[in-house]
C-alpha positions as CSV (number, residue, x, y, z in Angstrom):
1,M,209.1,-74.7,81.0
2,E,208.9,-78.5,82.2
3,D,204.9,-78.6,81.0
4,L,206.2,-77.4,77.6
5,I,209.0,-80.3,77.7
6,G,206.2,-82.9,78.7
7,A,203.9,-81.9,76.1
8,M,206.5,-82.1,73.2
9,K,207.6,-85.6,74.8
10,G,203.8,-86.6,74.6
11,T,203.4,-85.3,71.1
12,E,206.5,-87.4,69.7
13,L,205.2,-90.3,71.6
14,R,201.9,-90.2,69.8
15,K,203.6,-89.6,66.5
16,G,205.7,-92.7,67.1
17,L,202.8,-94.7,68.0
18,Y,200.9,-93.5,64.9
19,L,203.9,-94.4,62.7
20,L,204.0,-97.9,64.2
21,Q,200.3,-98.5,63.6
22,N,200.6,-97.7,59.9
23,R,203.5,-99.8,59.3
24,L,201.6,-102.7,61.1
25,M,198.4,-101.8,58.8
26,L,200.8,-102.0,55.8
27,L,202.5,-105.2,56.8
28,Q,199.1,-107.1,57.4
29,A,197.8,-105.8,54.1
30,N,200.9,-107.4,52.3
31,L,200.4,-110.7,54.3
32,S,196.7,-110.9,53.7
33,S,197.3,-110.7,49.8
34,K,199.0,-114.0,50.3
35,G,197.2,-115.7,52.9
36,A,194.3,-115.2,55.6
37,P,195.5,-112.6,58.3
38,L,195.1,-114.0,61.9
39,K,194.6,-112.4,65.5
40,F,195.2,-113.2,68.9
41,I,192.2,-115.1,70.6
42,P,192.6,-116.0,74.3
43,S,192.3,-119.7,75.3
44,V,189.7,-120.9,77.7
45,L,190.5,-123.2,80.9
46,K,188.9,-126.6,81.0
47,E,189.6,-128.4,84.1
48,G,192.9,-126.5,84.9
49,K,194.1,-126.9,81.0
50,K,194.2,-124.2,78.7
51,V,192.0,-125.2,75.5
52,A,191.7,-123.5,72.3
53,K,187.8,-123.6,72.1
54,L,186.7,-123.5,68.3
55,D,183.6,-121.8,66.4
56,Q,181.3,-124.8,65.7
57,F,179.9,-122.9,62.8
58,E,183.4,-122.5,61.3
59,V,184.3,-126.0,62.0
60,D,180.9,-127.0,60.4
61,K,181.7,-124.8,57.2
62,L,184.7,-126.5,56.4
63,S,183.5,-130.2,57.3
64,K,180.8,-129.7,54.4
65,A,183.5,-128.4,52.3
66,W,185.5,-131.6,52.5
67,S,182.6,-133.7,52.6
68,T,182.9,-134.4,48.8
69,A,186.6,-135.9,49.2
70,V,187.4,-139.6,49.6
71,I,190.6,-141.2,51.1
72,L,192.6,-143.0,48.4
73,Y,195.4,-145.5,49.1
74,V,197.1,-147.7,46.8
75,V,198.1,-151.1,48.3
76,G,202.1,-151.3,47.7
77,Q,204.4,-148.7,46.3
78,T,202.4,-145.4,46.5
79,P,202.1,-143.7,43.0
80,S,203.0,-140.2,42.2
81,I,200.4,-137.5,41.5
82,G,201.2,-137.5,38.0
83,T,200.5,-141.1,37.6
84,L,197.2,-140.9,39.5
85,T,196.3,-137.7,37.4
86,R,196.6,-139.7,34.2
87,F,194.8,-142.5,35.9
88,I,191.7,-140.1,36.8
89,D,191.8,-138.5,33.4
90,Q,191.5,-141.9,31.6
91,H,189.3,-143.8,33.8
92,W,187.3,-141.3,35.9
93,N,186.4,-139.1,33.0
94,H,182.6,-139.5,33.5
95,V,182.8,-137.2,36.5
96,G,184.1,-133.8,37.1
97,K,188.2,-133.3,37.4
98,P,188.9,-133.4,41.0
99,R,191.4,-132.0,43.0
100,I,194.2,-134.2,44.3
101,F,196.3,-133.9,47.5
102,L,199.0,-136.3,48.5
103,H,199.9,-136.6,52.1
104,D,203.3,-137.5,53.3
105,K,201.8,-141.0,55.0
106,G,201.6,-142.2,51.6
107,Y,197.8,-141.7,51.0
108,F,195.7,-139.5,48.7
109,I,192.7,-136.9,49.4
110,I,190.5,-136.8,46.2
111,K,188.2,-133.8,46.5
112,F,185.1,-133.8,43.9
113,A,183.0,-131.1,42.7
114,S,179.9,-132.4,44.2
115,I,178.6,-135.6,46.6
116,D,177.2,-137.3,43.3
117,D,180.6,-137.3,41.7
118,R,181.9,-138.9,44.9
119,N,179.5,-141.3,45.2
120,E,179.9,-142.3,41.4
121,I,183.5,-143.3,42.5
122,L,183.2,-144.5,45.7
123,Y,180.5,-147.1,45.1
124,A,181.8,-148.4,41.8
125,R,183.5,-151.5,41.1
126,P,187.1,-152.2,42.8
127,H,189.5,-150.0,41.2
128,M,193.2,-150.9,40.1
129,I,196.1,-148.8,39.2
130,N,199.3,-150.3,37.7
131,S,197.9,-153.8,38.8
132,R,197.6,-152.8,42.3
133,P,194.2,-152.5,44.2
134,M,193.1,-149.2,45.4
135,I,191.3,-148.6,48.8
136,I,188.8,-145.8,48.5
137,K,186.5,-144.7,51.6
138,A,185.0,-141.2,52.2
139,W,186.4,-138.6,53.9
140,S,185.2,-138.0,57.5
141,P,186.1,-134.8,60.3
142,D,187.5,-137.8,62.8
143,F,189.5,-139.7,59.9
144,D,192.5,-141.4,61.3
145,F,194.8,-143.0,58.5
146,Q,196.6,-145.2,60.9
147,A,193.4,-146.4,62.7
148,E,191.2,-146.8,59.6
149,V,193.0,-147.1,56.1
150,S,195.5,-149.3,57.8
151,R,192.9,-151.6,59.4
152,V,189.2,-151.1,58.4
153,V,189.0,-151.2,54.6
154,P,185.6,-151.2,52.4
155,L,185.5,-154.6,50.6
156,W,183.0,-155.8,48.1
157,I,181.2,-159.0,49.0
158,R,178.6,-161.3,47.2
159,L,176.0,-163.3,48.5
160,Y,175.5,-166.1,46.0
161,N,171.9,-167.8,46.0
162,L,170.6,-165.5,48.7
163,P,166.7,-165.8,48.7
164,L,164.9,-162.9,46.8
165,N,162.9,-162.3,49.9
166,F,166.1,-161.2,51.7
167,W,166.9,-158.5,49.4
168,E,165.1,-155.6,51.2
169,P,167.5,-152.9,52.2
170,E,167.0,-153.5,56.0
171,S,167.3,-157.4,55.4
172,L,170.7,-156.5,53.5
173,S,171.8,-154.2,56.3
174,R,171.3,-156.9,59.0
175,I,173.3,-159.3,57.1
176,G,175.8,-157.1,56.4
177,S,176.3,-156.0,60.1
178,M,177.2,-159.7,60.6
179,I,180.6,-158.9,58.5
180,G,181.3,-155.4,59.2
181,V,179.9,-152.1,58.5
182,P,177.5,-152.4,55.6
183,L,177.7,-149.1,53.3
184,F,175.7,-149.5,50.1
185,A,174.3,-152.0,47.9
186,D,175.0,-151.6,44.4
187,E,172.6,-150.7,41.6
188,C,171.6,-154.3,40.4
189,T,171.2,-155.3,44.0
190,T,168.9,-152.5,44.8
191,H,166.6,-153.0,41.9
192,Q,167.1,-156.8,41.5
193,Q,168.3,-156.5,38.1
194,R,170.6,-159.4,38.7
195,I,169.2,-162.7,40.8
196,T,172.4,-164.5,40.9
197,F,173.8,-162.8,43.9
198,A,173.4,-159.9,46.2
199,R,176.2,-157.5,46.3
200,M,177.4,-154.7,49.0
201,L,180.2,-152.7,50.3
202,V,181.0,-153.3,53.7
203,E,183.7,-151.9,55.9
204,V,185.7,-154.9,57.4
205,D,188.8,-155.0,59.8
206,V,191.3,-156.7,57.7
207,T,193.4,-157.3,61.0
208,K,190.9,-160.0,61.9
209,D,189.9,-163.4,60.4
210,L,187.3,-162.5,57.3
211,T,183.9,-163.9,57.8
212,K,183.3,-167.1,55.4
213,S,179.6,-167.4,56.3
214,V,176.6,-166.0,58.3
215,S,173.5,-167.5,59.7
216,I,170.1,-166.0,58.9
217,E,166.8,-166.5,60.5
218,D,163.6,-165.3,58.4
219,G,160.6,-164.2,60.0
220,S,159.2,-167.7,60.5
221,G,162.0,-169.0,62.3
222,R,164.0,-170.7,59.5
223,V,167.6,-170.5,59.9
224,I,169.7,-170.9,56.8
225,E,173.6,-170.6,56.3
226,Q,174.5,-168.1,53.8
227,K,178.4,-168.3,52.3
228,V,180.0,-164.9,52.1
229,H,182.3,-164.4,49.0
230,F,185.0,-161.3,49.1
231,E,185.6,-160.0,45.6
232,W,188.9,-158.7,46.9
233,A,190.6,-158.9,50.0
234,P,194.2,-157.4,51.0
235,S,196.8,-159.4,53.0
236,Y,197.5,-157.9,56.2
237,C,201.2,-158.0,58.0
238,L,200.7,-158.3,61.8
239,K,204.4,-157.9,62.2
240,C,204.7,-154.7,60.3
241,N,200.9,-153.5,60.8
242,T,200.9,-153.0,57.1
243,I,198.5,-153.6,54.5
244,G,199.8,-155.3,51.2
245,H,202.2,-158.0,52.5
246,D,202.5,-160.8,55.3
247,C,206.1,-161.4,56.5
248,L,205.1,-164.6,58.2
249,K,203.7,-166.1,54.6
250,K,206.9,-164.9,53.1
251,K,208.9,-166.6,55.6
252,A,207.0,-169.9,55.3
253,A,207.2,-170.0,51.7
254,S,211.3,-169.4,51.6
255,G,211.4,-172.2,54.2
256,K,210.0,-174.6,51.8
257,E,212.6,-174.5,49.1
258,G,214.8,-177.6,48.4
259,P,218.4,-177.9,48.8
260,K,220.5,-176.5,45.9
261,P,221.8,-179.0,43.6
262,I,225.6,-179.9,44.1
263,Q,227.9,-179.4,41.0
264,R,230.8,-181.8,40.6
265,W,234.0,-181.8,38.3
266,V,233.9,-183.6,35.3
267,P,237.1,-183.8,33.0
268,K,237.1,-182.2,29.6
269,T,237.3,-184.4,26.6
270,G,240.7,-184.5,24.6
271,Q,242.8,-183.6,27.9
272,P,245.4,-185.5,29.3
273,T,244.2,-188.6,31.6
274,I,243.8,-187.6,35.0
275,P,241.6,-189.9,37.4
276,K,238.2,-188.6,38.1
277,S,237.5,-187.6,42.0
278,P,234.5,-186.9,43.7
279,V,235.8,-183.4,44.4
280,S,233.2,-180.9,43.3
281,S,234.4,-178.6,40.6
282,K,234.0,-175.7,43.1
283,E,236.4,-177.4,45.9
284,S,240.2,-176.5,45.4
285,I,243.5,-178.4,46.3
286,G,245.8,-176.0,48.1
287,G,244.2,-173.1,46.6
288,G,244.0,-174.1,42.8
289,D,241.9,-176.5,40.9
290,V,242.8,-179.6,38.7
291,D,242.2,-177.6,35.6
292,A,244.7,-174.9,36.5
293,L,247.3,-177.6,37.8
294,Q,247.0,-179.4,34.4
295,S,247.3,-176.1,32.3
296,R,250.6,-175.6,34.2
297,E,252.0,-179.0,33.3
298,D,251.0,-178.5,29.7
299,A,252.7,-175.3,29.4
300,I,255.8,-176.4,31.1
301,V,256.2,-179.8,28.9
302,N,255.3,-178.0,25.7
303,K,257.3,-175.0,26.2
304,E,260.3,-174.4,23.6
305,V,264.0,-173.2,24.5
306,G,265.7,-172.1,21.7
307,G,263.5,-173.5,19.1
308,N,263.8,-177.1,20.7
309,V,261.5,-179.0,23.2
310,I,263.0,-179.8,26.6
311,D,264.6,-183.0,26.8
312,D,263.4,-186.1,28.9
313,A,265.7,-185.3,31.8
314,V,263.8,-181.9,32.0
315,Q,260.5,-183.6,31.6
316,S,261.4,-185.7,34.4
317,S,262.3,-183.1,36.8
318,V,259.0,-181.0,36.0
319,A,257.2,-184.0,36.5
320,D,258.7,-184.9,39.7
321,V,258.2,-181.2,40.8
322,L,254.2,-181.5,39.9
323,I,254.0,-185.0,41.6
324,S,255.5,-183.5,44.8
325,E,253.1,-180.4,44.8
326,V,249.9,-182.6,44.1
327,G,251.0,-184.8,46.9
328,R,251.3,-182.1,49.2
329,N,248.2,-180.5,48.3
330,V,246.6,-183.7,48.3
331,G,247.7,-184.2,51.9
332,E,246.5,-180.9,53.1
333,T,243.2,-181.8,51.7
334,S,243.0,-185.1,53.3
335,R,243.2,-183.8,56.6
336,S,239.8,-182.2,56.2
337,E,238.0,-184.5,53.9
338,P,239.7,-188.1,54.5
339,Q,237.6,-189.5,52.1
340,V,239.8,-187.8,48.8
341,P,241.9,-190.4,47.2
342,T,245.6,-189.8,46.3
343,W,245.8,-188.1,43.0
344,N,248.1,-190.0,40.3
345,I,249.9,-187.8,37.8
346,V,250.5,-189.4,34.4
347,T,253.3,-187.4,32.6
348,R,254.1,-187.5,28.6
349,G,257.0,-189.5,27.7
């Protein structure tokens, strides 16, 4: 009897495991329809630390897939994907339509259909969007935005009056290496179709001073000094570690502003005569300005009571009140500004 009970329990256990396995397979099938299924792969120990060791073949496969991409950063405010899409449709319509990805750090990854399309954009003239320059560089597996885009920027340089026998790619590479990391010479320089200047794209660390000139020695030992002209170079803020502005320059520019003009009170024409005063129109006497005080006097003097203008006695009383108030206010002001003269109020007779 006990053996029979044990066999029945074993049968139920196998049945339960079978049902659980079917449910897991069904769940995996549903997930794989939306994303790739994953599995547990044990880590390896390296120097006493667990490490997830990747398959180099898998890594190289995706590296090749992303090799057609560029990193795009707009100096200043980051545009929306819609704005950048419209720009690409209008200005990059000579290559296949790329895919656009926006990173939370404020830069874009533009993935082209081929390496040729990527190079067509990468080695073109400097690009601008909404009057703001765009920094474009090739994607690489070890790309780090903070270390590269925010510091090392590909810039176009011109070498005016460079001797034509210095235009070989090897010679240009040696010259460009004095400035940064040379990347590419434009088509006119490569085929010597323009002889006014040699033009090349060089990666430059914008946190350092830009090279203004380089010394070049030819095979005979002759040394010439060659000036370097940058077509465009971004400003860099050492305080914020950000491309596109410089807090120190802004602060210096704001300190050069002259003093603000001082406004002074000028009496209105046609008003009752009140002596001029050096007190500015922004200054007040006891909390009220002169115009307000004069308006009060005019309102009191001209007020009609029962259709008759108030008599001279009332006017005299009003004048005494005004003179007393002005005298008190001037006294308060004179304590802080001794140079303000005493006010004299002329009343109407």
